[in-house]
LUMDOLUM-948452 format. One record per residue: residue in three letters; z, x, y of N, C-alpha, C in turn. Coordinates in pm, whole numbers, padded with zeros to 5 digits, always signed. Layout:
alaZXYZXYZXY...
//
This chain:
met+01942-04288-00356+02021-04226-00248+01936-04124-00172asn+01944-04129-00041+01864-04040+00044+01925-03900+00042glu+01857-03805-00025+01909-03670-00041+01911-03591+00090asn+01844-03642+00192+01837-03571+00320+01931-03632+00425arg+01999-03741+00388+02084-03810+00487+02229-03762+00474val+02292-03738+00589+02430-03691+00592+02506-03764+00702ile+02628-03807+00671+02712-03863+00776+02812-03755+00818val+02825-03737+00946+02912-03633+01001+03034-03697+01065ala+03152-03653+01022+03276-03701+01081+03292-03636+01218met+03276-03713+01324+03278-03661+01461+03408-03702+01529ser+03494-03604+01553+03625-03630+01613+03622-03628+01765gly+03509-03587+01821+03501-03571+01966+03531-03430+02011gly+03559-03341+01916+03585-03202+01948+03461-03116+01937val+03473-02991+01975+03358-02902+01977+03307-02872+01835asp+03398-02858+01739+03356-02818+01604+03268-02924+01537ser+03314-03049+01535+03234-03153+01471+03107-03182+01550ser+03113-03163+01681+02993-03181+01764+02885-03081+01725val+02924-02954+01711+02829-02850+01673+02781-02870+01530ala+02869-02914+01441+02828-02941+01302+02715-03043+01300ala+02729-03150+01377+02624-03252+01383+02495-03196+01443ala+02508-03117+01550+02390-03061+01616+02315-02965+01524ile+02388-02882+01451+02325-02786+01360+02248-02860+01250leu+02311-02960+01190+02246-03034+01082+02122-03108+01131lys+02131-03162+01251+02014-03228+01310+01901-03128+01329lys+01934-03010+01380+01832-02906+01402+01772-02859+01270glu+01852-02860+01164+01803-02815+01033+01717-02920+00963gly+01704-03036+01024+01613-03137+00970+01678-03248+00891tyr+01810-03252+00887+01878-03360+00816+01868-03491+00895asp+01874-03600+00822+01885-03734+00881+02034-03758+00905val+02079-03736+01026+02222-03730+01058+02271-03862+01119ile+02385-03907+01071+02454-04024+01128+02594-03980+01166gly+02632-04001+01290+02766-03966+01335+02864-04078+01312ile+02980-04044+01258+03085-04142+01233+03215-04092+01296thr+03275-04173+01381+03409-04141+01431+03508-04236+01367met+03610-04179+01306+03709-04259+01234+03824-04295+01326lys+03843-04424+01348+03959-04470+01424+04071-04492+01322thr+04171-04403+01325+04274-04407+01221+04411-04448+01273trp+04429-04446+01406+04559-04484+01462+04542-04507+01612gly+04644-04564+01673+04643-04585+01818+04783-04563+01872phe+04793-04524+01997+04924-04494+02055+05012-04619+02064met+04953-04737+02066+05034-04859+02065+05116-04867+01938glu+05063-04809+01830+05133-04813+01702+05222-04692+01678val+05182-04575+01726+05258-04453+01693+05334-04395+01811gly+05306-04441+01934+05380-04394+02050+05350-04250+02085gly+05430-04197+02181+05419-04055+02213+05335-04021+02334ala+05256-04115+02385+05174-04088+02503+05155-04218+02580pro+05255-04261+02653+05251-04393+02715+05146-04412+02823lys+05101-04304+02889+05010-04318+03002+04866-04345+02958his+04817-04266+02866+04680-04286+02820+04661-04214+02687glu+04555-04253+02619+04526-04189+02491+04444-04063+02514ser+04476-03961+02437+04396-03838+02439+04409-03774+02302gly+04319-03681+02271+04326-03615+02141+04244-03686+02036cys+04255-03635+01913+04178-03688+01801+04198-03838+01783cys+04090-03910+01758+04090-04053+01729+04119-04141+01851ser+04136-04081+01969+04164-04157+02090+04035-04213+02148leu+04049-04297+02252+03932-04351+02319+03849-04241+02383asp+03919-04142+02442+03847-04028+02501+03764-03956+02396ala+03822-03937+02277+03751-03867+02170+03629-03946+02124ile+03645-04077+02113+03532-04162+02072+03418-04153+02173phe+03452-04158+02300+03349-04149+02404+03280-04012+02402asp+03358-03905+02380+03298-03772+02371+03202-03762+02254ala+03241-03819+02139+03155-03817+02021+03026-03895+02047lys+03039-04011+02110+02920-04092+02142+02827-04017+02237asn+02887-03948+02333+02808-03871+02429+02727-03763+02359val+02791-03690+02267+02723-03584+02192+02612-03643+02105ala+02643-03753+02035+02544-03815+01947+02420-03858+02026glu+02441-03916+02143+02329-03958+02227+02247-03837+02273leu+02316-03728+02308+02247-03609+02356+02159-03547+02249ile+02208-03540+02125+02130-03475+02019+02038-03573+01947gly+02050-03701+01980+01956-03799+01926+01986-03849+01787ile+02112-03883+01763+02150-03940+01633+02227-04069+01655pro+02223-04162+01560+02304-04283+01573+02452-04249+01557his+02538-04328+01619+02681-04303+01611+02754-04436+01594tyr+02853-04434+01503+02934-04554+01480+03082-04517+01478thr+03163-04608+01525+03308-04592+01514+03356-04687+01404val+03427-04632+01308+03472-04709+01192+03624-04717+01191asp+03676-04835+01168+03820-04857+01169+03879-04828+01031phe+03952-04715+01022+04020-04678+00899+04172-04687+00915thr+04219-04764+01014+04362-04763+01046+04448-04811+00930lys+04404-04913+00858+04484-04967+00748+04499-04863+00638ala+04388-04801+00597+04394-04699+00492+04476-04579+00537phe+04461-04540+00663+04535-04425+00716+04685-04453+00717glu+04722-04572+00759+04864-04606+00763+04925-04611+00624glu+04853-04669+00530+04907-04686+00395+04912-04557+00315thr+04832-04459+00353+04830-04333+00279+04897-04221+00356val+04844-04189+00473+04890-04071+00547+05024-04095+00615ile+05034-04199+00696+05157-04221+00771+05273-04260+00680asp+05248-04349+00586+05356-04388+00494+05406-04270+00412asp+05314-04183+00368+05353-04063+00294+05434-03969+00381phe+05393-03953+00507+05463-03868+00604+05608-03913+00619val+05630-04042+00636+05765-04096+00651+05845-04080+00523lys+05783-04112+00410+05851-04103+00281+05897-03961+00251glu+05815-03863+00283+05851-03725+00257+05970-03680+00343tyr+05971-03716+00471+06085-03680+00555+06213-03747+00507leu+06203-03870+00455+06321-03940+00404+06368-03881+00271ala+06284-03798+00211+06324-03728+00088+06373-03587+00118gly+06384-03553+00246+06431-03421+00285+06325-03314+00275arg+06198-03355+00273+06087-03260+00263+06008-03258+00393thr+05921-03157+00407+05839-03144+00528+05692-03154+00489pro+05629-03268+00514+05493-03291+00464+05386-03224+00549asn+05267-03215+00492+05148-03171+00565+05048-03286+00560pro+05050-03374+00660+04965-03494+00656+04816-03464+00657cys+04775-03347+00708+04633-03314+00711+04576-03302+00570val+04657-03252+00477+04612-03240+00338+04584-03378+00279val+04678-03471+00303+04661-03607+00252+04542-03675+00318cys+04529-03657+00449+04419-03719+00523+04284-03667+00475asn+04275-03537+00455+04147-03481+00410+04103-03541+00278arg+04196-03552+00185+04159-03598+00052+04136-03749+00048lys+04229-03825+00106+04227-03970+00090+04146-04043+00196ile+04136-03986+00314+04066-04056+00423+03932-03991+00454lys+03937-03864+00496+03814-03800+00542+03710-03785+00433trp+03754-03784+00307+03654-03775+00201+03642-03904+00121glu+03747-03954+00063+03733-04074-00020+03676-04191+00059glu+03730-04214+00180+03681-04325+00261+03542-04296+00318leu+03521-04170+00361+03389-04135+00415+03280-04143+00309leu+03312-04105+00187+03212-04113+00080+03174-04257+00050lys+03272-04347+00061+03239-04490+00045+03143-04534+00156lys+03170-04487+00278+03082-04521+00389+02944-04457+00369ala+02941-04335+00316+02813-04268+00289+02733-04349+00187asp+02799-04399+00084+02730-04480-00017+02667-04604+00047ser+02743-04666+00139+02692-04789+00202+02574-04760+00295leu+02563-04636+00340+02454-04597+00429+02345-04519+00356asp+02353-04516+00223+02253-04448+00140+02245-04299+00173ala+02360-04238+00206+02364-04097+00242+02417-04013+00126arg+02351-03902+00100+02393-03812-00009+02516-03730+00029tyr+02525-03690+00155+02629-03594+00194+02721-03647+00304val+02840-03586+00309+02928-03597+00424+02948-03456+00477ala+02971-03445+00607+02991-03314+00669+03101-03326+00773thr+03172-03215+00794+03276-03208+00896+03265-03075+00969gly+03349-03058+01070+03351-02934+01145+03455-02836+01096his+03497-02848+00971+03594-02754+00915+03530-02615+00897tyr+03615-02514+00913+03573-02376+00887+03602-02345+00741ala+03500-02359+00658+03511-02337+00513+03370-02325+00456val+03362-02276+00334+03234-02259+00266+03242-02326+00129val+03140-02404+00095+03129-02463-00039+03022-02388-00116glu+03055-02348-00238+02957-02283-00326+02967-02345-00465lys+02857-02339-00538+02856-02383-00676+02841-02261-00766ile+02939-02239-00852+02941-02124-00941+02968-02173-01084asn+02876-02141-01174+02891-02179-01315+02921-02328-01331asp+02839-02410-01268+02848-02555-01277+02977-02612-01220arg+03047-02535-01138+03169-02586-01075+03165-02556-00925tyr+03200-02656-00847+03202-02639-00702+03335-02575-00659thr+03325-02485-00562+03444-02417-00516+03442-02400-00365leu+03557-02369-00311+03572-02341-00168+03597-02193-00149lys+03549-02141-00038+03568-02001-00007+03604-01986+00140tyr+03678-01878+00171+03711-01847+00310+03586-01853+00397ser+03602-01903+00519+03493-01902+00615+03479-01763+00677lys+03372-01745+00751+03350-01617+00818+03464-01586+00915asp+03510-01689+00986+03621-01672+01081+03752-01694+01005thr+03810-01585+00955+03931-01598+00873+04050-01649+00953lys+04049-01627+01085+04159-01677+01168+04154-01829+01182lys+04035-01885+01179+04019-02030+01192+04000-02098+01057asp+03996-02021+00949+03969-02077+00817+04059-02196+00788gln+04001-02302+00732+04076-02425+00706+04078-02464+00558thr+04045-02371+00471+04047-02403+00329+04187-02441+00282tyr+04291-02389+00349+04429-02421+00309+04452-02572+00305ala+04394-02646+00400+04416-02790+00408+04316-02870+00327leu+04225-02800+00256+04118-02868+00182+04133-02858+00031trp+04247-02805-00014+04262-02779-00158+04257-02906-00242gly+04281-03021-00183+04285-03145-00260+04150-03207-00288leu+04043-03149-00236+03911-03208-00257+03867-03195-00403thr+03819-03305-00457+03777-03309-00597+03638-03248-00613gln+03599-03228-00737+03465-03177-00765+03358-03273-00715glu+03382-03402-00729+03287-03501-00679+03273-03491-00528ser+03386-03478-00458+03382-03467-00312+03309-03341-00269leu+03341-03228-00333+03279-03101-00296+03129-03101-00323ser+03086-03172-00427+02944-03176-00461+02862-03249-00354arg+02931-03325-00269+02861-03402-00166+02903-03360-00025thr+02952-03237-00012+03006-03189+00116+02923-03077+00175leu+02904-03083+00306+02841-02975+00382+02939-02927+00489phe+02953-02795+00500+03036-02734+00604+02946-02641+00688pro+02880-02695+00789+02785-02613+00867+02849-02496+00941leu+02980-02501+00967+03044-02397+01048+03100-02281+00966gly+03089-02287+00835+03148-02184+00750+03097-02044+00775lys+02977-02033+00829+02918-01900+00851+02928-01855+00996tyr+03009-01925+01076+03023-01889+01218+03169-01862+01255thr+03188-01788+01365+03320-01773+01423+03337-01882+01530lys+03461-01901+01572+03488-02002+01675+03412-01969+01804glu+03409-01843+01839+03338-01801+01960+03189-01834+01949glu+03133-01811+01830+02991-01842+01810+02967-01993+01817val+03061-02070+01766+03046-02216+01771+03047-02266+01915arg+03136-02213+01997+03139-02254+02138+03010-02213+02209ala+02957-02097+02172+02832-02052+02232+02716-02144+02191ile+02714-02186+02066+02612-02280+02018+02623-02413+02092ala+02748-02458+02112+02770-02583+02185+02714-02574+02326ala+02734-02458+02390+02683-02439+02525+02530-02439+02525glu+02469-02377+02422+02323-02374+02412+02265-02515+02399phe+02335-02600+02324+02290-02738+02308+02322-02823+02430gly+02405-02768+02519+02445-02843+02637+02545-02952+02607leu+02628-02930+02508+02725-03032+02467+02843-03039+02563lys+02885-03159+02592+02998-03182+02682+03126-03121+02626thr+03134-03109+02494+03257-03063+02429+03265-02912+02416ala+03171-02838+02474+03165-02692+02453+03295-02621+02488asp+03360-02663+02595+03483-02596+02639+03608-02678+02610lys+03595-02782+02532+03708-02869+02503+03812-02794+02419pro+03940-02793+02460+04042-02720+02385+04068-02784+02249asp+04114-02701+02154+04147-02751+02021+04278-02829+02025ser+04288-02928+01938+04413-03002+01923+04507-02923+01834gln+04633-02913+01874+04729-02829+01800+04830-02911+01721glu+04856-03033+01763+04962-03112+01700+04909-03200+01589ile+05000-03261+01512+04960-03364+01416+04906-03481+01496cys+04791-03533+01459+04719-03627+01545+04802-03749+01582phe+04876-03808+01488+04948-03931+01519+05089-03906+01574val+05125-03777+01593+05250-03743+01663+05208-03651+01777ala+05138-03708+01875+05073-03629+01979+05173-03552+02065asp+05295-03604+02079+05396-03534+02159+05474-03431+02078asn+05439-03420+01948+05502-03322+01858+05651-03350+01838asn+05693-03472+01865+05834-03510+01852+05851-03596+01728tyr+05880-03530+01614+05892-03602+01488+06012-03695+01486glu+06121-03651+01552+06240-03736+01556+06210-03867+01628arg+06144-03858+01744+06105-03978+01816+06018-04068+01731phe+05922-04008+01662+05831-04087+01579+05906-04161+01469leu+05995-04092+01399+06069-04155+01289+06162-04264+01340arg+06228-04240+01451+06320-04340+01507+06246-04467+01547glu+06126-04451+01601+06049-04567+01642+05979-04633+01524arg+05944-04554+01426+05867-04606+01312+05955-04685+01216ile+06071-04630+01183+06159-04695+01085+06303-04701+01139pro+06325-04771+01250+06460-04774+01310+06565-04830+01217glu+06527-04929+01134+06625-04990+01044+06675-04891+00940val+06594-04791+00906+06635-04688+00810+06709-04575+00882ile+06649-04524+00988+06705-04411+01060+06842-04445+01119asn+06859-04567+01168+06987-04605+01228+07101-04608+01128asn+07067-04615+00999+07170-04614+00895+07200-04474+00842ile+07126-04374+00890+07154-04236+00851+07251-04176+00952arg+07371-04147+00907+07476-04100+00996+07477-03948+01005glu+07566-03897+01086+07588-03753+01090+07630-03703+00952gly+07590-03581+00921+07626-03523+00793+07687-03385+00810asn+07730-03329+00699+07795-03197+00704+07692-03085+00715leu+07727-02989+00799+07652-02865+00812+07732-02758+00739val+07674-02701+00635+07748-02612+00545+07692-02470+00550tyr+07783-02373+00563+07745-02231+00564+07831-02158+00462his+07766-02105+00358+07834-02032+00251+07949-02112+00191gly+07922-02241+00167+08019-02327+00100+08122-02391+00190glu+08124-02355+00318+08223-02409+00411+08156-02502+00513ile+08222-02615+00542+08172-02707+00644+08198-02645+00782val+08091-02624+00859+08105-02556+00988+08065-02646+01105gly+08027-02769+01077+07989-02859+01184+07921-02983+01131lys+07864-03060+01222+07795-03184+01187+07650-03176+01235his+07562-03243+01163+07423-03254+01207+07391-03401+01230lys+07278-03429+01294+07248-03567+01336+07175-03650+01231gly+07147-03592+01116+07077-03665+01010+06971-03579+00945phe+06968-03575+00813+06882-03480+00740+06733-03491+00769pro+06678-03611+00805+06533-03615+00826+06485-03535+00947phe+06578-03493+01031+06538-03427+01155+06539-03275+01146tyr+06540-03223+01024+06546-03078+01005+06441-03034+00904thr+06408-02906+00910+06313-02850+00814+06359-02712+00772ile+06319-02669+00654+06357-02538+00602+06309-02429+00698gly+06398-02334+00728+06364-02225+00818+06395-02251+00963gln+06435-02374+00997+06465-02409+01136+06585-02329+01187arg+06574-02278+01309+06683-02200+01369+06742-02268+01491arg+06659-02330+01571+06708-02392+01695+06759-02533+01669gly+06850-02577+01755+06897-02715+01750+06996-02745+01640leu+07062-02642+01588+07159-02664+01479+07297-02701+01532gly+07324-02672+01658+07451-02712+01717+07570-02627+01680val+07547-02511+01623+07656-02420+01590+07619-02279+01636ser+07720-02199+01662+07696-02062+01707+07776-01965+01620phe+07706-01865+01568+07769-01765+01483+07763-01625+01544gly+07703-01613+01662+07682-01482+01720+07567-01409+01655lys+07494-01480+01570+07376-01426+01502+07288-01543+01462pro+07160-01521+01440+07072-01631+01400+07107-01683+01260val+07111-01813+01244+07122-01877+01113+07011-01981+01101tyr+06976-02015+00978+06859-02098+00954+06890-02206+00852val+06814-02315+00859+06826-02419+00757+06775-02363+00625lys+06861-02367+00525+06831-02309+00395+06797-02417+00292asn+06867-02529+00300+06846-02636+00202+06879-02770+00265ile+06805-02874+00226+06825-03009+00275+06851-03100+00156asp+06969-03163+00152+07004-03255+00044+07003-03396+00099ser+06896-03471+00069+06884-03607+00122+06982-03703+00054asn+07026-03671-00066+07118-03759-00138+07258-03760-00076thr+07302-03643-00030+07436-03632+00028+07433-03616+00179asn+07313-03616+00238+07298-03597+00384+07363-03466+00428thr+07338-03361+00351+07396-03230+00378+07287-03130+00415ile+07313-03053+00519+07224-02945+00559+07296-02814+00533glu+07236-02729+00449+07293-02597+00421+07220-02494+00505ile+07297-02411+00575+07237-02306+00656+07275-02170+00599gly+07195-02069+00633+07222-01936+00580+07159-01828+00668asp+07182-01705+00630+07123-01592+00701+06976-01579+00664lys+06902-01503+00745+06757-01494+00728+06718-01446+00589glu+06791-01347+00538+06753-01292+00408+06772-01393+00295glu+06854-01495+00318+06876-01597+00216+06757-01692+00203leu+06665-01688+00298+06548-01774+00293+06432-01711+00215leu+06451-01588+00170+06345-01519+00098+06339-01563-00048glu+06219-01599-00094+06199-01645-00232+06076-01581-00291arg+06083-01551-00420+05966-01498-00490+05894-01607-00571arg+05970-01694-00634+05910-01796-00721+05887-01926-00645val+05772-01986-00668+05737-02113-00605+05675-02204-00711lys+05724-02327-00715+05670-02426-00808+05603-02537-00729ala+05485-02580-00774+05412-02687-00706+05368-02793-00807ser+05360-02916-00757+05314-03028-00841+05190-03091-00778asp+05139-03197-00840+05019-03265-00791+04906-03165-00770val+04890-03075-00866+04797-02963-00852+04652-03008-00870asn+04566-02952-00787+04422-02971-00802+04358-02834-00824tyr+04294-02816-00939+04225-02690-00969+04082-02699-00916val+04041-02597-00843+03912-02602-00774+03809-02512-00840ser+03830-02381-00834+03729-02287-00884+03719-02283-01036gln+03825-02321-01103+03824-02324-01249+03913-02437-01297ala+03896-02475-01423+03963-02594-01475+04115-02580-01475ile+04165-02459-01500+04309-02434-01500+04330-02284-01489leu+04444-02243-01438+04476-02101-01430+04557-02059-01552lys+04541-01933-01590+04610-01881-01709+04741-01813-01670glu+04838-01824-01756+04964-01754-01734+04938-01603-01733gly+04996-01535-01636+04973-01392-01621+04858-01357-01530glu+04783-01457-01487+04667-01432-01401+04712-01392-01260lys+04645-01293-01201+04677-01249-01065+04608-01340-00965val+04684-01383-00865+04631-01470-00762+04683-01422-00626phe+04637-01487-00520+04686-01459-00385+04724-01593-00323gly+04852-01607-00285+04902-01737-00245+04944-01748-00100lys+04928-01870-00045+04975-01904+00088+05071-02023+00074ile+05178-02023+00155+05274-02133+00149+05273-02218+00276arg+05193-02182+00373+05174-02263+00493+05043-02221+00558tyr+04994-02303+00649+04862-02278+00708+04855-02141+00776ser+04959-02105+00850+04957-01979+00925+04995-01858+00842asp+05024-01881+00715+05066-01774+00625+04946-01686+00589ser+04974-01562+00550+04870-01475+00497+04883-01473+00344ala+04768-01476+00278+04768-01480+00131+04820-01348+00074lys+04922-01357-00011+04982-01238-00072+04974-01245-00224glu+04975-01127-00285+04958-01118-00430+05072-01186-00505ala+05035-01254-00613+05131-01322-00698+05076-01327-00840val+05158-01371-00933+05115-01387-01071+05155-01526-01118val+05070-01587-01199+05098-01720-01253+05202-01709-01364ile+05314-01780-01348+05421-01781-01448+05400-01894-01548lys+05374-02013-01497+05349-02130-01581+05237-02210-01517ser+05154-02272-01601+05050-02359-01548+05029-02476-01642ala+05002-02591-01581+04976-02714-01655+04874-02792-01573pro+04818-02899-01629+04717-02975-01555+04766-03028-01421asp+04896-03057-01409+04945-03116-01284+05054-03034-01215ser+05083-02914-01265+05187-02832-01201+05158-02684-01224ile+05219-02601-01139+05201-02457-01152+05321-02387-01092glu+05356-02272-01149+05464-02190-01096+05415-02047-01087ile+05438-01985-00971+05394-01847-00951+05510-01762-00902glu+05492-01631-00913+05591-01538-00859+05518-01437-00770phe+05560-01430-00644+05500-01337-00550+05552-01195-00575ser+05468-01097-00546+05510-00957-00561+05610-00920-00452glu+05598-00986-00335+05693-00968-00226+05747-01105-00187pro+05875-01115-00152+05934-01245-00120+05866-01312-00001lys+05858-01444-00009+05807-01526+00101+05925-01586+00177asn+05908-01605+00306+06015-01658+00390+06003-01809+00408ala+06116-01878+00389+06125-02022+00416+06020-02103+00341val+06020-02092+00209+05934-02176+00126+05982-02320+00141thr+05893-02409+00182+05934-02543+00225+05878-02652+00134pro+05964-02726+00062+05917-02840-00017+05842-02940+00068gly+05729-02987+00017+05645-03081+00090+05522-03014+00149gln+05532-02884+00177+05415-02808+00222+05328-02773+00101ser+05216-02707+00126+05122-02678+00018+05128-02533-00026leu+05120-02513-00157+05097-02382-00215+04948-02375-00248val+04878-02280-00188+04734-02269-00211+04703-02129-00262leu+04627-02123-00371+04601-01997-00440+04453-01959-00432tyr+04430-01831-00408+04295-01776-00397+04278-01660-00494asp+04152-01621-00518+04129-01496-00590+04106-01386-00487glu+04082-01265-00536+04071-01150-00446+03947-01156-00357lys+03849-01242-00392+03728-01255-00311+03738-01368-00208gly+03849-01440-00208+03866-01547-00111+03824-01684-00160tyr+03798-01699-00290+03767-01830-00346+03896-01905-00374leu+03899-02034-00339+04018-02115-00359+04028-02156-00506leu+04136-02115-00570+04154-02142-00712+04222-02276-00736ala+04330-02303-00661+04406-02426-00684+04501-02448-00568gly+04553-02567-00561+04654-02600-00461+04743-02709-00512gly+04862-02721-00453+04955-02825-00492+05066-02839-00390ile+05152-02939-00409+05263-02964-00318+05386-02890-00366ile+05445-02810-00279+05562-02729-00315+05681-02819-00350glu+05737-02794-00468+05856-02867-00512+05983-02791-00482lys+05980-02660-00514+06099-02576-00490+06057-02431-00493
//
């Protein structure tokens, strides 16, 4: 295996473009790979033209950057694997009354597992992306750490990476801020230097989950009828179907109380949405399953950690209540708002090293 060869996942954005340029400048044998994982013909949401991650525009931008910096570039079709893992999981979770984070699944199952297979076929030792994160090896174990730009840090979505994946990963942007990355892109003369970041889930480009589900599984969605909207044990109205709501949602409930109320609980078995006041959404204890331990083999009961329950969340102090190889339960020192099943619980130590992550159960 060529220890100097690296394949870079190039999405057509500024971050992955700069990652490829930096590695090329550092002397690596760089190969650019753009993953075609979906198309608007299959997922809808943008009838006029494709734009954003994995679109034709993105592929052309990636090819342009690769040509400019002098590296080979290939577009690889991962649509089948993406559909069977990421999209199918996304739909299944909503039908279970949960709110998934498809980026976590994509990172683990597509961007790394599939990319590593491609790296093997190209005799490449490493894979690299434009994520803002840092990989370090401590005491024979690979770990993730906060990037220099804590506002852009993406370790929250990378908790599922295995030790094998981390041992073969390079994150060139971990030591830079977003502003510095754009400046580097301008220095290289990259077309993507001023390209805006994508904000939505890639395969739901219009950010309309209801539209996506109705078009994706009409035979299932059409059989989900209106259900009861319950407030403090009393039926106060009807909702349009449990898959179209998420914990903490305030708008679009169709009822008025003269005060804000929020989705508190989703029961997919009875098609019931329970709503409550804001303070009722506060929780201290969080349980997660499908846990991946990163910095150490397992966490100890009573151990102090710092946890996040969503990407935009700030890590707050907590203590481990129970831990097992595939599950963990923690208690925060201060209540968290709208803990959402299907999202990720990610735990760090006081220095910003990622300890573990898992899917929130309750």
